[in-house]
DRENSELUM-555169 format. One record per residue (C-alpha): residue number from 0; residue in one letter; chain; z, x, y. Coordinates in steps of 0.25 Angstrom, whole numbers, plus 5000, padded with zeros to 4 digits. Example, Ala and Ser with C-alpha at 12.3 -4.5 7.8 and 13.67 -1.06 7.14 Angstrom:
<nodes>
NODE     n   res   chain     c3     c1     c2
NODE     0     a       A   5031   5049   4982
NODE     1     s       A   5029   5055   4996
</nodes>
This chain:
<nodes>
NODE     n   res   chain     c3     c1     c2
NODE     0     m       A   6034   5401   5485
NODE     1     e       A   6021   5395   5490
NODE     2     n       A   6028   5384   5498
NODE     3     y       A   6036   5395   5506
NODE     4     l       A   6023   5402   5509
NODE     5     n       A   6016   5390   5514
NODE     6     r       A   6027   5385   5523
NODE     7     y       A   6028   5399   5529
NODE     8     q       A   6013   5400   5532
NODE     9     e       A   6013   5386   5537
NODE    10     i       A   6025   5388   5547
NODE    11     r       A   6020   5401   5552
NODE    12     r       A   6006   5395   5555
NODE    13     t       A   6012   5384   5562
NODE    14     t       A   6020   5393   5571
NODE    15     e       A   6007   5400   5575
NODE    16     s       A   5999   5387   5576
NODE    17     i       A   6009   5383   5587
NODE    18     c       A   6005   5395   5595
NODE    19     e       A   5990   5394   5593
NODE    20     p       A   5988   5386   5607
NODE    21     l       A   5994   5397   5615
NODE    22     e       A   5988   5408   5623
NODE    23     i       A   5993   5422   5621
NODE    24     e       A   6001   5421   5634
NODE    25     d       A   6009   5409   5629
NODE    26     y       A   6015   5417   5618
NODE    27     v       A   6023   5426   5627
NODE    28     s       A   6029   5417   5638
NODE    29     q       A   6044   5415   5638
NODE    30     p       A   6047   5406   5651
NODE    31     i       A   6062   5404   5648
NODE    32     e       A   6072   5410   5638
NODE    33     d       A   6071   5398   5628
NODE    34     v       A   6056   5399   5627
NODE    35     s       A   6051   5410   5617
NODE    36     p       A   6037   5415   5618
NODE    37     p       A   6028   5410   5607
NODE    38     k       A   6025   5424   5602
NODE    39     w       A   6040   5426   5600
NODE    40     h       A   6041   5413   5591
NODE    41     l       A   6030   5418   5583
NODE    42     a       A   6037   5432   5581
NODE    43     h       A   6051   5427   5579
NODE    44     t       A   6047   5417   5568
NODE    45     t       A   6040   5429   5561
NODE    46     w       A   6052   5438   5564
NODE    47     f       A   6061   5428   5556
NODE    48     f       A   6053   5429   5543
NODE    49     e       A   6052   5444   5545
NODE    50     t       A   6067   5446   5547
NODE    51     f       A   6073   5436   5537
NODE    52     l       A   6062   5435   5527
NODE    53     l       A   6054   5448   5526
NODE    54     k       A   6064   5458   5529
NODE    55     e       A   6074   5452   5519
NODE    56     f       A   6065   5449   5508
NODE    57     a       A   6051   5456   5509
NODE    58     t       A   6052   5470   5502
NODE    59     h       A   6046   5481   5510
NODE    60     y       A   6043   5472   5522
NODE    61     k       A   6041   5480   5535
NODE    62     e       A   6043   5472   5548
NODE    63     f       A   6032   5470   5557
NODE    64     h       A   6038   5477   5569
NODE    65     p       A   6052   5483   5571
NODE    66     k       A   6054   5477   5585
NODE    67     y       A   6050   5463   5581
NODE    68     a       A   6064   5459   5576
NODE    69     y       A   6070   5462   5590
NODE    70     l       A   6059   5455   5597
NODE    71     f       A   6058   5442   5588
NODE    72     n       A   6072   5440   5583
NODE    73     s       A   6078   5428   5590
NODE    74     y       A   6093   5426   5589
NODE    75     y       A   6096   5432   5575
NODE    76     v       A   6107   5442   5579
NODE    77     s       A   6109   5446   5565
NODE    78     a       A   6094   5450   5564
NODE    79     g       A   6095   5460   5574
NODE    80     e       A   6092   5463   5589
NODE    81     r       A   6083   5454   5597
NODE    82     m       A   6076   5452   5610
NODE    83     l       A   6083   5442   5620
NODE    84     r       A   6077   5429   5620
NODE    85     p       A   6073   5428   5635
NODE    86     n       A   6065   5441   5633
NODE    87     r       A   6055   5436   5622
NODE    88     g       A   6045   5433   5633
NODE    89     n       A   6045   5448   5637
NODE    90     m       A   6038   5452   5625
NODE    91     t       A   6023   5454   5628
NODE    92     r       A   6023   5463   5615
NODE    93     p       A   6022   5461   5604
NODE    94     t       A   6009   5453   5607
NODE    95     v       A   6006   5439   5602
NODE    96     e       A   5996   5446   5592
NODE    97     d       A   6007   5455   5587
NODE    98     i       A   6016   5443   5584
NODE    99     y       A   6005   5436   5576
NODE   100     k       A   6003   5449   5568
NODE   101     y       A   6018   5449   5566
NODE   102     r       A   6018   5435   5561
NODE   103     k       A   6006   5439   5551
NODE   104     y       A   6013   5451   5546
NODE   105     v       A   6026   5443   5543
NODE   106     d       A   6018   5432   5537
NODE   107     d       A   6011   5441   5528
NODE   108     a       A   6024   5447   5523
NODE   109     v       A   6030   5433   5521
NODE   110     f       A   6018   5429   5513
NODE   111     e       A   6020   5441   5504
NODE   112     l       A   6035   5438   5502
NODE   113     l       A   6033   5424   5499
NODE   114     g       A   6023   5427   5488
NODE   115     g       A   6034   5432   5480
NODE   116     f       A   6048   5427   5476
NODE   117     i       A   6055   5419   5487
NODE   118     s       A   6070   5419   5485
NODE   119     d       A   6079   5408   5490
NODE   120     e       A   6084   5417   5501
NODE   121     m       A   6070   5419   5506
NODE   122     k       A   6067   5404   5505
NODE   123     e       A   6079   5402   5514
NODE   124     i       A   6074   5412   5525
NODE   125     l       A   6060   5405   5524
NODE   126     e       A   6065   5391   5526
NODE   127     i       A   6073   5396   5538
NODE   128     g       A   6061   5404   5543
NODE   129     f       A   6052   5392   5541
NODE   130     n       A   6061   5383   5549
NODE   131     h       A   6064   5394   5559
NODE   132     e       A   6049   5395   5562
NODE   133     q       A   6047   5380   5563
NODE   134     q       A   6058   5380   5574
NODE   135     h       A   6050   5391   5582
NODE   136     q       A   6038   5382   5580
NODE   137     e       A   6045   5371   5588
NODE   138     l       A   6050   5381   5598
NODE   139     l       A   6036   5387   5600
NODE   140     f       A   6032   5373   5605
NODE   141     y       A   6044   5372   5614
NODE   142     d       A   6041   5386   5620
NODE   143     i       A   6026   5385   5621
NODE   144     k       A   6028   5372   5628
NODE   145     y       A   6038   5378   5638
NODE   146     i       A   6028   5390   5640
NODE   147     l       A   6016   5382   5643
NODE   148     g       A   6024   5370   5650
NODE   149     h       A   6029   5379   5660
NODE   150     n       A   6015   5384   5664
NODE   151     p       A   6010   5377   5677
NODE   152     l       A   5997   5375   5670
NODE   153     f       A   6003   5367   5659
NODE   154     p       A   5994   5373   5648
NODE   155     v       A   5991   5364   5636
NODE   156     y       A   5996   5370   5622
NODE   157     d       A   5989   5359   5614
NODE   158     k       A   5983   5347   5619
NODE   159     g       A   5986   5340   5606
NODE   160     f       A   6001   5343   5606
NODE   161     e       A   6008   5329   5608
NODE   162     e       A   6023   5330   5611
NODE   163     y       A   6025   5315   5616
NODE   164     f       A   6024   5304   5606
NODE   165     p       A   6030   5290   5611
NODE   166     e       A   6039   5283   5601
NODE   167     d       A   6032   5270   5600
NODE   168     f       A   6042   5261   5594
NODE   169     k       A   6053   5252   5599
NODE   170     h       A   6066   5258   5604
NODE   171     d       A   6079   5255   5596
NODE   172     w       A   6093   5261   5594
NODE   173     i       A   6097   5266   5580
NODE   174     q       A   6111   5263   5577
NODE   175     i       A   6121   5273   5570
NODE   176     n       A   6133   5266   5565
NODE   177     k       A   6147   5272   5566
NODE   178     g       A   6150   5281   5554
NODE   179     n       A   6149   5294   5547
NODE   180     y       A   6136   5301   5544
NODE   181     k       A   6130   5313   5537
NODE   182     i       A   6124   5324   5546
NODE   183     g       A   6116   5337   5542
NODE   184     f       A   6106   5342   5533
NODE   185     d       A   6108   5340   5518
NODE   186     g       A   6096   5340   5510
NODE   187     k       A   6084   5348   5505
NODE   188     g       A   6075   5356   5514
NODE   189     f       A   6078   5366   5525
NODE   190     s       A   6088   5364   5536
NODE   191     f       A   6095   5373   5546
NODE   192     d       A   6110   5377   5544
NODE   193     n       A   6114   5369   5556
NODE   194     e       A   6110   5356   5549
NODE   195     h       A   6119   5359   5537
NODE   196     n       A   6132   5353   5532
NODE   197     k       A   6129   5339   5531
NODE   198     h       A   6142   5332   5537
NODE   199     e       A   6147   5319   5541
NODE   200     v       A   6148   5314   5555
NODE   201     h       A   6154   5302   5562
NODE   202     l       A   6146   5294   5571
NODE   203     e       A   6152   5283   5580
NODE   204     g       A   6138   5276   5580
NODE   205     a       A   6127   5276   5590
NODE   206     k       A   6113   5271   5593
NODE   207     i       A   6101   5280   5594
NODE   208     s       A   6088   5277   5600
NODE   209     n       A   6076   5277   5591
NODE   210     k       A   6067   5282   5602
NODE   211     l       A   6067   5295   5610
NODE   212     i       A   6068   5294   5626
NODE   213     t       A   6055   5294   5632
NODE   214     n       A   6049   5302   5644
NODE   215     a       A   6049   5289   5652
NODE   216     e       A   6064   5287   5649
NODE   217     y       A   6067   5301   5654
NODE   218     a       A   6058   5300   5666
NODE   219     e       A   6067   5288   5670
NODE   220     f       A   6079   5297   5669
NODE   221     i       A   6073   5307   5678
NODE   222     e       A   6068   5297   5688
NODE   223     d       A   6082   5291   5689
NODE   224     k       A   6087   5305   5693
NODE   225     g       A   6094   5308   5680
NODE   226     y       A   6093   5323   5682
NODE   227     d       A   6101   5321   5695
NODE   228     n       A   6112   5312   5690
NODE   229     h       A   6124   5321   5685
NODE   230     e       A   6130   5310   5678
NODE   231     f       A   6120   5312   5666
NODE   232     w       A   6121   5327   5664
NODE   233     h       A   6131   5337   5658
NODE   234     s       A   6137   5347   5667
NODE   235     d       A   6129   5358   5661
NODE   236     a       A   6117   5350   5662
NODE   237     r       A   6119   5348   5677
NODE   238     s       A   6120   5363   5678
NODE   239     w       A   6107   5365   5670
NODE   240     l       A   6100   5355   5679
NODE   241     d       A   6104   5361   5692
NODE   242     e       A   6100   5375   5687
NODE   243     s       A   6086   5370   5681
NODE   244     q       A   6083   5359   5690
NODE   245     i       A   6077   5352   5679
NODE   246     k       A   6074   5337   5682
NODE   247     a       A   6065   5333   5670
NODE   248     p       A   6062   5336   5655
NODE   249     l       A   6055   5350   5653
NODE   250     y       A   6040   5349   5656
NODE   251     w       A   6040   5337   5665
NODE   252     h       A   6033   5337   5678
NODE   253     k       A   6032   5327   5689
NODE   254     i       A   6017   5326   5693
NODE   255     d       A   6012   5316   5703
NODE   256     n       A   6025   5308   5701
NODE   257     q       A   6023   5307   5686
NODE   258     w       A   6030   5315   5675
NODE   259     h       A   6022   5324   5667
NODE   260     y       A   6026   5334   5656
NODE   261     y       A   6020   5346   5650
NODE   262     t       A   6017   5345   5635
NODE   263     l       A   6010   5355   5626
NODE   264     a       A   5998   5347   5628
NODE   265     g       A   5998   5349   5643
NODE   266     l       A   6004   5342   5655
NODE   267     r       A   6004   5327   5655
NODE   268     p       A   6011   5314   5660
NODE   269     i       A   6023   5311   5652
NODE   270     n       A   6022   5301   5641
NODE   271     e       A   6033   5291   5645
NODE   272     a       A   6034   5285   5632
NODE   273     a       A   6036   5298   5624
NODE   274     p       A   6049   5304   5620
NODE   275     l       A   6055   5313   5631
NODE   276     m       A   6055   5328   5628
NODE   277     h       A   6060   5342   5633
NODE   278     i       A   6073   5338   5638
NODE   279     s       A   6087   5345   5637
NODE   280     f       A   6099   5340   5631
NODE   281     y       A   6105   5339   5645
NODE   282     e       A   6094   5330   5649
NODE   283     a       A   6095   5322   5636
NODE   284     y       A   6110   5320   5638
NODE   285     a       A   6108   5316   5653
NODE   286     f       A   6097   5306   5650
NODE   287     a       A   6106   5299   5639
NODE   288     e       A   6117   5298   5649
NODE   289     w       A   6107   5292   5659
NODE   290     k       A   6103   5282   5649
NODE   291     g       A   6118   5279   5646
NODE   292     m       A   6116   5284   5631
NODE   293     r       A   6118   5297   5624
NODE   294     l       A   6111   5307   5615
NODE   295     p       A   6114   5305   5600
NODE   296     t       A   6122   5316   5593
NODE   297     e       A   6115   5324   5582
NODE   298     f       A   6123   5316   5572
NODE   299     e       A   6119   5303   5577
NODE   300     w       A   6104   5308   5578
NODE   301     e       A   6104   5313   5563
NODE   302     t       A   6110   5300   5558
NODE   303     a       A   6100   5291   5565
NODE   304     s       A   6088   5300   5564
NODE   305     n       A   6082   5293   5552
NODE   306     l       A   6081   5280   5560
NODE   307     f       A   6073   5285   5572
NODE   308     d       A   6060   5293   5573
NODE   309     w       A   6063   5308   5577
NODE   310     g       A   6055   5320   5578
NODE   311     k       A   6048   5319   5592
NODE   312     r       A   6059   5326   5600
NODE   313     w       A   6071   5335   5597
NODE   314     e       A   6082   5325   5601
NODE   315     h       A   6094   5329   5609
NODE   316     t       A   6108   5325   5603
NODE   317     a       A   6122   5325   5609
NODE   318     s       A   6126   5335   5599
NODE   319     a       A   6130   5350   5601
NODE   320     y       A   6124   5360   5591
NODE   321     l       A   6136   5363   5582
NODE   322     p       A   6138   5366   5568
NODE   323     y       A   6140   5356   5557
NODE   324     p       A   6153   5356   5550
NODE   325     g       A   6154   5367   5540
NODE   326     y       A   6142   5375   5546
NODE   327     k       A   6141   5389   5543
NODE   328     k       A   6130   5399   5548
NODE   329     p       A   6122   5406   5538
NODE   330     a       A   6124   5421   5536
NODE   331     g       A   6115   5431   5543
NODE   332     a       A   6104   5429   5554
NODE   333     i       A   6100   5416   5548
NODE   334     g       A   6114   5411   5552
NODE   335     e       A   6110   5413   5567
NODE   336     y       A   6100   5402   5566
NODE   337     n       A   6108   5390   5570
NODE   338     g       A   6123   5392   5570
NODE   339     k       A   6125   5402   5582
NODE   340     f       A   6118   5391   5591
NODE   341     m       A   6128   5381   5589
NODE   342     v       A   6133   5381   5603
NODE   343     n       A   6129   5375   5617
NODE   344     q       A   6117   5368   5610
NODE   345     m       A   6113   5353   5607
NODE   346     v       A   6107   5347   5595
NODE   347     l       A   6093   5341   5595
NODE   348     r       A   6089   5333   5583
NODE   349     g       A   6075   5328   5578
NODE   350     a       A   6062   5336   5580
NODE   351     s       A   6050   5337   5590
NODE   352     r       A   6035   5337   5591
NODE   353     a       A   6036   5352   5590
NODE   354     t       A   6045   5353   5577
NODE   355     s       A   6038   5359   5566
NODE   356     k       A   6033   5352   5553
NODE   357     n       A   6045   5349   5543
NODE   358     h       A   6055   5355   5553
NODE   359     s       A   6063   5343   5557
NODE   360     r       A   6074   5335   5550
NODE   361     k       A   6085   5325   5555
NODE   362     t       A   6096   5336   5553
NODE   363     y       A   6089   5347   5561
NODE   364     r       A   6098   5351   5572
NODE   365     n       A   6090   5357   5584
NODE   366     f       A   6098   5363   5595
NODE   367     f       A   6096   5368   5610
NODE   368     h       A   6104   5371   5622
NODE   369     p       A   6106   5358   5631
NODE   370     h       A   6097   5363   5643
NODE   371     l       A   6084   5366   5635
NODE   372     q       A   6072   5357   5637
NODE   373     w       A   6060   5364   5630
NODE   374     h       A   6062   5359   5616
NODE   375     f       A   6056   5346   5612
NODE   376     s       A   6068   5337   5614
NODE   377     g       A   6070   5322   5618
NODE   378     i       A   6081   5311   5618
NODE   379     r       A   6085   5300   5609
NODE   380     l       A   6097   5292   5615
NODE   381     a       A   6109   5287   5608
NODE   382     k       A   6120   5277   5612
NODE   383     d       A   6134   5273   5606
NODE   384     l       A   6135   5260   5599
</nodes>
């Protein structure tokens, strides 16, 4: 009983601590559809506990505001009507102060609820809620960086926030022999439904780099006009390049003929030895083609993951986000969490500097559309035997 309450308090405090360096104006901005205002994250994670925990299990609970469910539902159609995602930045009201009052109101009600009997069904909702809020903690870092990083002043979020750590060890190739391997989560502790149904896959064998691609290596790709050579790119990727006019990773700027990038600690020259970050699947694929190699599949990555150091970047794979054999979506709104997104997205594996404490495992399947750059993503190459 006490464990659930302590975890709840710790996770909720962590979310708010991420927002502490922000100015009040930073909470409201939504520069693009994929970036949600920080105050929306604060409210949405609160709505989750109010909707799926308090309204279901707290006797006589009265919701904080009758319209908040409409404003702060994300994509749970089963949970009712909701405001469209591109319009989240249009909400000047409720105020940031109101959102923090909402969080306290719900937190107080959850504290009271967790002081009594906690059923297995409640425990399941709490676990999902904890992991859901931790996902939004990482998204907060992405979105805050996008909001600040597209300001010409390049404001500092936190001078001590370091995103680029060089991998100070010798490069080598890890071999996966041809054979059958078990893939998926099968153990104790929390996991998402898209990791379930441990199953056997056949791998033809491969070698995977023990190091991530560095900024210097990717700068070589740029200088070699890699963005202009159609031979390296998917057809859809060429259309994306033509429309966006992207010529470098997100947050990279050429200043006095030297590459700089915006970090949450401010604008600085790139650390050439550090792992690359903020590239799309399209760019990762093109870079691998330029190198005469490829991206690992998610199955190769998971099989080899115990043999290399991962966790600095979400790592692009060559695998489309699809269900494992025998996958069944859970019933109700919780079933909308993963299954309905299994189309037109690519799997990333690993974790990143922005990933919350105790929220990473080798079976975790992250997924994004192939053109997105704003997540903390990088490249690990593979090649055939």
